[in-house]
Residue, then its C-alpha position, 0 to 999 in steps of 0.5 A: m641913262a642908256w636903258y633909255t637911249d638903246r631900247g634893245w633890252m625890251y627885246e631881250k628877255i631871255d639870256s644866252n642860258g634860257f633864263l630871265n635876263s638880270e639886265y631885262c628885270d633892272n631895266v623894267e624897274l626903271f620904265l615902271d619908275f619913268a612911267f608912274s612918274k608921269e601923271d597925266v597916264v597914270d590913272t588914279r582910283v579908289n578901290m572897294h577897300g577905300e584904298t588909292a591904287r594908280d594904274i598905267k596900261c600894260p605894254c606886255y604882249k597880252c595886254q598891248n596897251i589896252n587894260y590898266r593894270d597896278r604896278a605890280t601887275v605890268q612888272n609880273h606881266l613883262f616878265k612873263y610875256g615880254f613887251m609888245l611888238r614895236y614899242e620903242i616909243w613910249s607913247e602911252h606912258g608919257e613919252k612926247s614924239n612926234h611919230d605918233v600917227g593918227q594924232s591932228s594937230t586939233t586934239m584937245e589939250i588943255d593942260d599938261d602940267d605934273d599935277d594934273d589927277g584922274c578926276k581932271r582927265m575924267v573930265l576931259d574923258n566925259l565932257c559935253s559937247c562944247d562949242y568953243t575954238s582955241s581962241t576961247l582956251e586963250g582968254c577969251v570970254p566963253n560961251p555958256e556950255a564951255k564956260r560949263f565945261y570950264d566950271m567942271l574944270e575948275a571943280a575938278d581942281e577944288p579941294l574940298w575945304e579951305g586952309e593949311k591941312a586941306t585934303s588933296f581930294s578934290k569935291l569932283q573926286a569926293a563925289t564919284s569914289f561915293l558913288t562908287w561905293k553906293s554901287l559897288f554895296n548897293v547901299s540904300i540912299a538912306a544910309y548913303n545920306f546918313n554916311l554923308s552927314m557924319i562925314n560933314a560934321l567930321l569936317p571943317e565948316n563950309n567944306k564942298l562935300p556934297k551933303t546928299f545923294y540927290d547934290t552929289k548926282k546933281s554936281l555930276e550932272p554936266l557929265s550926263l549924256p542925254y537919252e530919249r523915253i518912247d512910248v511904243c505900241k504894245n502890238h508892236c506897230m509903231i512908236f509914238y514919235k515926232q508927228d505920231k507923239a501926241l497920239t493915244r491910239c495906235k493908228y493900225c490896231k487902234e490900241s490905247r497907248y496907255k495902261s490906264v488913260l487916268n495916270k497915262v502910264p505907257n504899255l511899252v516904253m523904249w530907251y534911245m540913247p542919240i550916239g551923236p554926243r557919244l562918237k563926240r567924246l571919244y574925239m574930246s578924249t586924248k586917249t581915244a583920238k589917236d585911235m580913231t583914225w586907226h583904220h587908215d593908219h594901220k600898216t595892211i599886208e597884201g593878201s590879209m585882212a586884219h581889220p574890215s578896212d582891208g575888205m572889199a566892201w570897205k574899199h568898194f564903200d570908199s570908191e562910191n563915197p570918195d568925199f566920205a572917205k578922204e576925210i579918215r576922222n569920219v566914223r564907221l559904224g556896225l549895227c548888232t542885237d540880240g535877245f535875252n531874258p533879264n529874268n534869269s528865269h524861263s518861268i517869267p517870260y520876258s524878252l529884252w533887245p539892246v541894239f549895239l553900235t560898233i565904232y570900226n573906226l577902232p583897233p580890233w582889240m579896242s572896238m570890241k570891248d564892252s567899253f567902245v560899243q555903244v548902246s543906241l536902243i533898249i527894245p521892251g516887250g514880252k516877245s521878240p520884235g521879229q521883223n516889225i524891229d524896222v519900227f524900234l530902229r527908226p530914231l536910230i535910222d533918222e540920226l544916222k541919215e542926219l549924221y551922214g548927211e549934215g554931219i556934227e562938228v567935233y573936236d579931235a582933242y553888223l555883226s549878229d547871230f543868223p536869226a537877229y540878222a533875219m530880223l534886221s535885214g528883213w530876210s528870213t533866215h528860215g526855209r528853203l531860201a534861207c541863203p542871203y546871198c543866194m536868195g532865189d536862186t538856191d541849191a537846197f534841198r530836203l532830206h528823204a527821211g526827215g523833210k528838213t532842208s539841207w545846203f550840202d553842197c551848196h558851195r562848190r559853185f562858188l569855186p573858179m570853173s577850172h576846180p577839180f571838185r567841180i567834176d568830182i562825182d563821188g566826193f560830193r553829193r552822188s553822181t552829181s557835178s556842178l559846172v553852173g557859176p555863182p548867183p550874181e550879185l544884185t545892186g541895191w537898185e536891182i534888190l529894190e526892185q525886186v523887193s518893192n512890190i512886197p507888202v510891208v510886214y509892220e503896218g499893223v497886225t498881219p494875221p497869219k492867213h494873209k501871208d503873202p503866197k510867193f513867200g518862201k518860193t521866190h522872196n523869204 
């Protein structure tokens, strides 16, 4: 067991002759045997060919324990790239250690038995919120929500039929496999139901395989996440939400809410996915709970920025909100959006705007992966929402205010392109005052020939006053030096005072002739 106790071999991939070290290769095989023997870290799935595949997180220097790979691919990566740095404790491959950081004592672990399979882990990683404590896990009568969770656990272990020749395939595993097959090959509901009826006829009587597509979806319903459909004025003036939910006409432009009053088909519908239940799942999952405190636990290097938590803005927020900052499991979010044409054709003009939330608690290599980016809103329409995007963001802002003010109980088991930035911030990124930092105190100028706005040589004012570039009259704009300092950093109250008298653009349809005369001169 020298390979297990002394792990110096992990970083001795190349021998003295420059070839792959034979001892390293042998120990990689032993490591893979060890990892694949731990069922709680092996992800079992059914591929498109109907074969059972077993994957583990790849600990190579390239994958960094992020991507799941099969055994052959992990072995190839370890031979090619070597192990990731500082991975002497195999925490992601079944080794139990007291040195894991960011792991709260309340992290939910229901069962560590060796017969735990991928479906049970899927239930743990995808369960709905359950109001239970550790005492309910020890035999107390569970509440209805907790009982629903236990029923899902029981379904994960329930075989398709009883008897000596019963398959190891569970009811839940079968349901998810069939839905995966339907999605991969675009199977119609009729073909899906017909195929299920043939398979049911081949199985023993009283088997628990779902009989129809409807039954399959019903069996997975406890795993679903909530969403809301909110009607929108076709001119983007308002959404029919909360106290305005019963209105049939827009309060501002007086347009009808529906295409036809008889069938009540709305002109536009926005989809909103509440973020509270989705954030709960990150702490319900044993795979992600410990990563939700990475922003606090990671090692920082003075003078370098590896994560937004190393930046001044993050530290300023912590100093202004010490009560929020002292609980390291509180969630930090970034908001971004951009539009695209889902028709993949310019001949059919349509603009769809999803609004994403990035979870900055996670490490950088996880927070930007699509599986951890939360879609909170889907804004419809044949045109860009423009500055009226505030109308659509209202449900999200309401929930964020509720989460910040009251919070939710969980169990520890803004980036954009420049045009999108303009819509989210309310500061137009067009014209001479486009810079959201300089605002009215800008050095931008118009080119003599083309008349276009240029921001060339606007950056020297941000240099230290003693910097030689400031007095250089040849290397930048001709015969021009820069002796003024940067624009002052405004507080939130100062900004509010500046914009409080500016007309609100989304209260009805504002014709171009009613454009604020100060727009583009003193503000944007």
